[in-house]
C-alpha positions in Angstrom: 172.4 380.1 86.9 172.9 381.0 83.3 169.7 382.6 81.3 169.3 379.2 79.3 169.2 377.4 82.9 166.9 379.8 84.1 164.6 379.4 80.9 164.9 375.6 81.5 164.0 375.6 84.8 160.6 377.7 84.0 159.7 374.7 82.0 158.4 371.2 83.0 158.6 368.1 80.7 155.2 365.7 81.1 156.1 362.1 80.1 153.0 360.0 78.8 152.6 356.9 76.7 150.1 356.0 73.9 149.4 353.0 71.7 149.7 354.2 67.8 147.2 353.0 65.3 149.5 350.1 64.4 149.4 348.6 67.9 152.7 349.9 69.2 153.2 351.9 72.5 155.3 355.3 72.0 156.0 357.5 74.7 155.6 361.2 74.2 156.9 364.1 76.2 155.1 367.7 76.5 156.7 370.6 78.1 154.9 372.6 80.4 155.4 376.0 81.6 155.4 376.7 85.3 153.3 379.0 87.0 154.9 381.7 88.8 154.2 380.2 92.6 155.6 377.0 91.4 158.8 378.6 89.8 159.4 380.6 92.6 158.0 379.5 96.0 159.8 381.8 97.9 158.3 385.0 96.2 154.9 384.0 96.8 155.9 383.5 100.7 157.1 386.7 101.0 154.3 388.4 99.4 151.9 386.7 101.7 154.4 387.9 104.8 154.0 391.6 103.3 150.3 391.4 103.3 149.9 389.7 106.4 152.0 392.4 108.0 150.5 395.4 106.3 147.2 393.9 107.6 148.7 394.1 111.2 149.9 397.6 110.8 146.7 398.8 109.5 145.1 397.0 112.7 147.0 399.0 114.9 146.5 402.3 113.6 142.6 401.5 113.8 143.3 400.8 117.4 145.2 403.9 118.0 142.6 405.7 116.3 139.8 404.3 118.6 141.6 405.2 121.7 142.2 408.7 120.3 138.6 408.9 119.9 137.7 407.5 123.5 140.2 410.0 125.1 139.1 412.6 123.5 135.1 412.0 124.2 136.4 411.6 128.0 138.2 414.8 128.1 135.2 416.5 126.3 133.0 414.8 129.3 135.2 416.0 132.1 135.2 419.7 130.7 131.4 419.5 130.5 131.3 418.5 134.0 133.5 420.7 135.2 131.4 423.7 133.6 128.4 421.9 135.0 129.4 422.0 138.7 131.0 425.5 138.5 127.6 426.7 137.3 125.8 424.5 140.0 128.3 426.1 142.7 127.4 429.7 141.4 123.6 429.0 141.6 124.1 427.6 145.4 126.1 430.9 146.6 123.7 432.9 144.9 120.9 431.6 146.6 122.7 431.3 150.1 123.7 435.1 149.6 120.1 435.8 149.0 118.8 433.9 151.8 121.6 435.6 154.1 120.5 439.2 152.7 117.0 438.1 153.4 117.5 437.1 156.9 119.8 440.4 157.4 116.7 442.3 156.3 114.5 440.5 158.5 116.4 440.4 161.2 116.9 444.6 161.0 113.2 445.1 160.5 112.4 443.0 163.7 110.8 444.5 166.7 113.1 444.6 169.7 111.4 443.9 173.1 110.1 446.4 175.3 112.7 448.6 177.1 115.4 447.3 174.2 116.8 449.7 171.3 117.5 448.6 167.7 120.8 449.5 166.3 122.0 447.6 163.2 121.4 444.0 163.6 121.1 443.8 167.0 118.9 445.2 170.2 120.5 446.8 173.2 119.2 447.0 177.0 120.4 449.7 179.2 119.9 448.4 182.8 119.3 450.8 185.4 120.1 448.6 188.3 124.1 448.8 189.6 126.0 445.1 189.9 129.3 443.7 189.4 130.5 442.8 186.3 129.9 438.9 187.0 126.6 439.5 188.1 125.9 442.0 185.0 126.9 439.6 182.6 124.5 436.5 184.5 121.6 439.0 184.2 122.0 439.7 180.3 122.5 436.4 179.9 119.1 435.5 181.6 117.7 437.6 179.3 118.8 435.8 176.0 121.7 438.1 175.4 125.3 439.0 176.6 127.2 442.0 177.6 127.6 444.3 174.8 130.4 443.7 172.4 131.8 447.2 170.5 133.1 446.5 167.0 133.1 449.4 165.4 133.1 453.1 165.6 129.6 453.6 164.9 128.6 451.1 167.4 130.8 453.0 170.2 128.9 456.2 169.6 125.5 454.8 170.0 126.4 452.7 173.2 128.0 456.4 174.5 124.4 458.1 173.8 122.6 455.6 176.2 124.8 457.8 179.0 126.7 456.6 182.2 129.2 454.4 182.6 128.3 451.0 182.3 130.0 447.5 182.2 130.7 446.2 178.6 131.4 442.7 177.6 135.3 442.9 177.7 137.1 441.2 179.8 140.9 439.7 180.3 142.3 436.4 179.3 145.2 434.8 180.9 148.2 434.2 178.7 151.2 433.6 181.2 152.0 434.6 184.5 151.3 438.5 184.8 150.4 438.2 181.2 146.7 439.0 180.0 145.2 439.8 177.1 141.7 441.6 176.5 138.9 439.6 175.1 135.4 439.7 174.1 132.5 437.6 176.3 132.2 435.2 173.0 135.8 434.7 173.0 136.8 437.0 170.0 140.0 438.9 169.8 139.9 442.7 170.7 140.6 444.6 167.3 139.5 448.0 167.6 139.8 450.0 170.7 138.3 453.3 172.1 140.2 453.2 175.6 140.5 456.5 177.7 143.8 458.2 178.0 146.2 456.0 180.9 144.5 452.9 180.9 144.2 449.6 179.0 146.6 447.8 181.6 145.6 444.5 180.4 145.6 443.2 184.2 143.8 440.0 184.9 141.6 441.7 187.5 140.1 444.4 185.7 137.1 444.6 183.6 135.9 447.2 181.1 133.3 450.2 181.3 131.9 452.4 178.9 131.8 455.4 178.7 133.5 458.2 180.6 132.9 461.8 179.9 134.9 461.9 176.7 133.0 458.7 175.3 136.1 456.3 176.0 136.7 453.1 177.8 137.7 452.7 181.3 138.6 449.7 183.4 138.0 448.8 187.2 138.9 445.9 189.5 135.5 445.8 191.0 132.5 447.8 192.3 128.9 448.1 191.4 127.5 449.6 187.9 124.7 449.4 185.6 125.6 447.4 182.5 124.4 447.0 178.6 123.0 444.0 177.3 123.0 443.4 173.6 121.2 440.2 171.5 
């Protein structure tokens, strides 16, 4: 389309009829310039589409920002909850440790029954009667105790000072045919040993006694001996 045609297209001719003063009807024409939207309807539509698109993009950005704020807030709450939980656990562990220390202290200060001797956290009874290993253990249990379990060098020295060779709470545990392991009367494994030379056969028919002239453990199949209880 030429420039003249384009210019012409931008105008609109308006016709009207009027009556002259002499009574004759005259036809008049009036040229009007078209508005932009009337001149270019496609341009107005495009602008509306672009405006709508921008609004949608802005809305998406706002939603993304809100989602980011929410996630950041949740992360902060989780971190705060983790720190709070850790503080509570530390406090509880500290309280429990304090209670255990107090119980241990109270037990160490607790007076042992008559004819019993205190060492560490336990009380020990050295019998004067002589019995078999099974009978000795039953006697200790009747006293609310059990045959002594020696778990340290210091305890071994203390037991040895009680004097005489007495039954202790060490017995064989069956593993397989002709195969036994030593264990204490509470079922715990033997970790530290004080055997005399030539002993510790781990035979299923023997029990341990303490202590010989050198303060060491020996083992016997049967017999009557004194015994040591611990509680």
